[in-house]
C-alpha positions in Angstrom: 7.2 109.5 111.1 8.8 110.5 114.3 7.7 110.0 117.9 8.8 110.5 121.5 8.5 107.7 124.1 8.5 108.2 127.8 7.4 106.2 130.9 3.6 105.9 131.5 3.6 107.1 135.1 -0.2 106.5 135.4 0.5 102.7 135.4 -2.8 102.1 133.6 -2.4 104.5 130.8 -4.8 107.2 132.3 -3.3 110.6 131.3 -5.2 112.4 134.1 -3.6 110.3 136.8 -0.2 111.9 136.2 1.0 114.5 138.7 0.2 117.9 137.3 3.9 119.1 137.9 5.4 116.0 136.3 7.7 116.9 133.4 7.8 114.5 130.4 11.0 112.5 130.6 12.4 110.2 127.9 12.2 106.4 128.4 15.9 106.0 127.4 19.1 107.8 127.8 21.1 106.9 124.8 22.5 109.5 122.4 21.0 110.5 119.1 21.5 108.0 116.2 23.3 105.5 118.5 22.7 101.9 119.4 22.3 102.6 123.1 18.6 103.5 122.9 17.9 100.3 120.9 19.7 98.3 123.6 17.8 100.0 126.4 14.4 99.5 124.7 15.2 96.3 122.7 12.1 94.4 123.8 9.9 97.4 123.0 11.5 97.9 119.6 11.3 94.2 118.7 7.6 94.1 119.7 6.8 97.0 117.4 8.5 95.5 114.4 6.9 92.1 115.1 3.4 93.7 115.3 4.0 95.6 112.1 5.3 92.5 110.4 2.1 90.6 111.3 0.2 93.4 109.7 2.2 93.2 106.4 3.7 96.6 106.9 7.1 96.7 105.2 9.6 98.5 107.5 12.6 99.8 105.7 14.4 101.6 108.5 14.2 102.2 112.2 16.6 104.4 114.2 16.9 106.7 117.2 16.4 110.3 116.2 18.0 113.5 117.4 15.8 114.6 120.4 15.9 112.7 123.7 13.6 109.7 123.7 12.8 110.2 120.0 12.6 107.4 117.3 11.9 107.3 113.6 10.5 104.6 111.4 10.4 104.4 107.6 7.9 102.1 105.8 7.8 101.1 102.1 6.3 103.2 99.3 2.6 102.7 98.6 -0.3 104.0 96.6 -1.7 107.2 98.0 -4.6 105.8 100.0 -2.6 102.8 101.1 0.2 105.2 102.3 -2.4 107.1 104.4 -3.7 103.8 105.7 -0.2 102.8 106.7 0.4 106.1 108.5 -2.7 105.5 110.6 -2.0 101.8 111.3 1.7 102.4 112.2 0.8 105.2 114.6 -1.9 103.2 116.3 0.4 100.1 116.5 3.1 102.2 118.2 0.6 103.6 120.7 -0.7 100.1 121.5 2.7 98.5 121.9 3.9 101.4 124.0 1.0 100.9 126.5 1.8 97.2 126.7 5.4 98.1 127.8 4.3 100.7 130.3 5.3 103.6 128.0 3.6 106.6 126.5 4.2 107.5 122.8 3.6 111.0 121.6 3.5 112.2 118.0 2.9 115.8 118.9 4.9 118.3 116.8 6.7 119.4 120.0 6.9 117.4 123.1 9.8 119.0 125.0 10.1 122.7 124.9 13.2 123.8 123.1 13.9 120.4 121.5 13.7 119.2 117.9 10.1 118.2 117.3 8.3 115.2 115.6 7.9 115.4 111.9 5.5 113.6 109.5 7.8 113.7 106.5 6.1 112.9 103.2 8.2 111.4 100.4 6.8 111.3 96.9 7.6 110.5 93.3 5.6 110.6 90.1 5.5 107.8 87.5 4.4 107.6 83.8 3.9 103.8 83.5 7.3 102.3 84.4 9.2 105.6 84.2 10.1 107.7 87.3 9.4 111.3 86.3 11.9 112.7 88.9 14.8 110.7 87.4 16.7 110.3 84.2 15.4 113.5 82.7 17.2 116.6 81.3 16.3 118.9 84.1 18.1 119.6 87.4 19.4 116.4 88.9 17.6 114.3 86.3 14.2 115.8 86.7 11.9 115.4 83.7 9.8 118.4 82.7 6.6 117.0 84.3 8.5 116.0 87.4 9.9 119.5 87.8 6.5 121.1 87.2 4.9 118.9 89.9 7.6 119.8 92.5 7.4 123.5 91.4 3.7 123.5 92.0 4.1 122.0 95.4 6.9 124.5 96.4 4.8 127.5 95.3 1.8 126.3 97.2 3.6 125.3 100.4 2.5 128.3 102.5 -1.2 127.4 101.7 -0.5 123.7 102.2 0.8 124.4 105.7 -2.8 124.8 106.8 -3.3 121.1 105.8 0.1 119.5 106.6 0.8 121.6 109.8 -2.7 122.1 111.1 -2.1 122.6 114.8 -1.0 125.5 117.0 1.9 123.4 118.2 3.0 122.8 114.6 4.5 126.2 114.5 6.6 125.6 117.7 8.3 122.9 115.6 8.5 124.8 112.3 11.6 126.8 113.2 14.9 127.4 111.4 17.9 125.1 112.2 15.6 122.3 113.5 15.5 120.3 110.2 11.8 121.1 110.0 12.0 122.9 106.6 10.9 126.3 107.8 11.7 128.0 104.5 9.9 127.5 101.2 12.8 126.5 99.0 14.3 123.4 97.5 17.7 121.7 97.4 19.4 118.4 96.8 19.7 116.7 100.2 19.1 120.0 101.9 17.4 119.1 105.3 16.7 122.8 106.0 14.7 123.2 102.8 11.0 122.5 103.0 11.3 120.6 99.7 14.3 118.2 99.8 15.2 116.4 96.6 16.8 113.0 96.9 18.5 111.5 93.8 19.3 108.1 95.3 22.7 106.4 95.3 24.6 105.9 92.0 22.8 103.2 90.0 19.5 103.5 91.9 18.3 106.8 90.6 15.7 105.4 88.2 13.7 103.9 91.0 15.0 105.6 94.2 14.8 109.3 93.3 12.1 111.1 95.2 11.2 114.4 96.9 10.5 115.0 100.6 8.1 117.5 102.1 9.8 118.2 105.5 7.5 120.8 107.0 4.5 118.5 107.6 3.8 116.9 111.0 1.6 114.2 112.5 -1.2 116.4 113.7 -2.3 116.4 110.1 -4.9 114.1 108.6 -2.9 111.9 106.2 -5.8 111.5 103.8 -6.3 115.2 103.5 -2.5 115.6 103.1 -2.4 113.0 100.3 -5.3 114.6 98.5 -4.0 118.1 98.8 -0.5 117.1 97.5 -1.9 115.3 94.5 -4.2 118.2 93.6 -1.4 120.8 93.9 1.1 118.6 92.1 -1.2 118.0 89.1 -2.0 121.7 89.0 1.7 122.4 88.7 2.0 119.9 85.9 -0.9 121.5 84.1 0.6 125.0 84.4 4.1 123.8 83.3 5.7 125.4 86.3 9.5 125.5 86.7 11.6 125.3 89.9 13.4 128.5 91.1 17.1 128.3 91.7 18.2 125.6 94.2 19.2 126.7 97.7 22.3 125.0 99.2 23.0 125.2 102.9 20.8 126.6 105.7 18.6 129.5 104.5 18.6 131.0 108.0 22.3 131.6 107.6 22.0 133.5 104.4 21.7 137.3 104.1 18.1 138.6 103.6 19.1 140.1 100.2 20.3 136.7 98.9 17.1 135.0 100.0 15.0 137.8 98.3 17.0 137.3 95.1 16.3 133.6 95.2 12.6 134.1 96.0 12.9 132.2 99.3 10.2 132.8 101.9 9.7 131.7 105.5 6.7 129.4 105.7 3.9 130.6 107.9 4.8 131.1 111.6 1.4 130.5 113.0 -1.8 128.6 112.2 -3.8 131.8 111.5 -1.1 132.9 109.0 -1.3 129.5 107.3 -5.1 129.6 107.0 -4.9 133.1 105.5 -2.5 131.7 102.8 -4.9 128.9 102.0 -7.8 131.3 101.7 -5.8 133.6 99.3 -4.2 130.7 97.3 -4.0 131.6 93.6 -5.5 128.3 92.5 -8.6 126.2 93.2 -7.1 125.1 96.5 -9.5 127.2 98.6 -12.6 126.0 96.8 -11.3 122.4 96.8 -11.2 122.5 100.6 -14.6 124.2 100.9 -13.2 127.5 102.0 -14.5 130.9 100.8 -11.6 132.5 98.9 -10.6 136.1 99.2 -8.9 136.0 95.8 -11.4 136.6 92.9 -9.0 134.9 90.5 -8.3 131.9 92.6 -9.3 129.3 90.1 -6.4 127.8 88.2 -8.5 126.4 85.3 -8.1 122.8 86.5 -11.6 121.3 86.6 -12.9 120.8 90.1 -13.6 117.1 89.3 -9.9 116.7 88.7 -8.5 118.9 91.4 -10.8 117.7 94.2 -8.7 115.5 96.7 -11.6 113.1 97.1 -12.0 112.7 93.3 -8.2 112.1 93.1 -8.2 109.5 95.8 -11.1 107.7 94.2 -9.3 107.7 90.9 -6.1 106.3 92.4 -5.7 102.5 91.7 -5.8 100.3 94.9 -2.4 98.7 94.1 1.0 99.0 95.8 3.3 99.2 92.9 3.5 99.9 89.1 0.8 101.0 86.7 -0.5 104.5 86.0 -3.1 106.6 87.7 -3.9 110.3 87.4 -4.1 112.3 84.2 -2.4 115.6 83.7 -1.6 117.5 80.6 -2.5 114.6 78.4 -0.2 112.1 80.2 -1.0 109.6 82.8 1.0 110.4 85.9 1.1 108.0 88.7 1.9 109.4 92.1 3.7 107.3 94.6 3.6 108.7 98.2 5.9 107.3 100.8 5.2 108.4 104.4 8.4 107.8 106.3 7.6 106.6 109.7 9.5 105.1 112.8 10.3 101.7 114.3 13.0 99.0 115.6 13.6 95.2 115.4 11.4 92.1 115.1 10.4 89.2 117.2 7.6 86.6 117.0 5.8 88.0 120.1 2.1 88.7 119.3 0.7 92.1 120.3 -2.8 93.3 121.0 -2.6 96.0 118.4 -4.8 97.3 115.5 -5.3 95.1 112.4 -5.8 95.8 108.7 -9.0 93.7 109.1 
């Protein structure tokens, strides 16, 4: 999760009190990825981490991001519904703490015109009992057959999933090449320009650290709908035994069009209406799952609606944070871990008037 923080010129947090010609300015001046921003906003950062600690949210990383005034926080992996809960809780906590410090936090896909936007990156892995299905297999970079099929299903459905994970008009101001937003439907190991980035983990940690990241989503999305859609599409990919296309290395935007065509690489939708049209034409039960009339007469993939429905999937997901098994696909129990990587800083014992899990 990424966000922009600037001064709250209204003084009391009333957006309408700001001068109409007042441009949004960052609350700090430090460079990207450096410590200067953390020093400038050290009290603010410590307050956020303290508040999240009191709410039992495990923060794994906080750092200044690329754009001016931008930060990113990563929180620990969780069960699908818990991950969505954490996404909402972290966001509301950041908003509340920002107001306490006379600041305004924005999670909009684009805050400053021409700058890198805010993403809502979704990290995921699939488990069969204690085994990570995206590690220690015989496929590319250790993928198992089911792990590869899950990712292949997601990659193939990304144009349609854009309507769920990038659901605002502003989403497509962010979803541009060379902005690390994943504007192309392709995959690659540690490729930050690919919509599906595969992360093997460091040597020795692959069995538990390997995961995939969907980079094209942003925080205008409803995290519960995103989680449900990703599970439904991933399981459909497993059921269909899909295979990944060739890996893309480097930035797709810098490759000749003929090479992209040969690799089957497509630009993701460039507008919200285009994304909605992909969802309506999706060659799977995606459109019916989301209650949309489909223009594709063969749009059912054969997966029972009771299995493919995001609501059914969420209800079947166990309310635990680690281990175990959950969803069934192709005769095997596949447990889907979803990490939503968010944003933060450093801790202190100061109490905050912020949202609570209660």
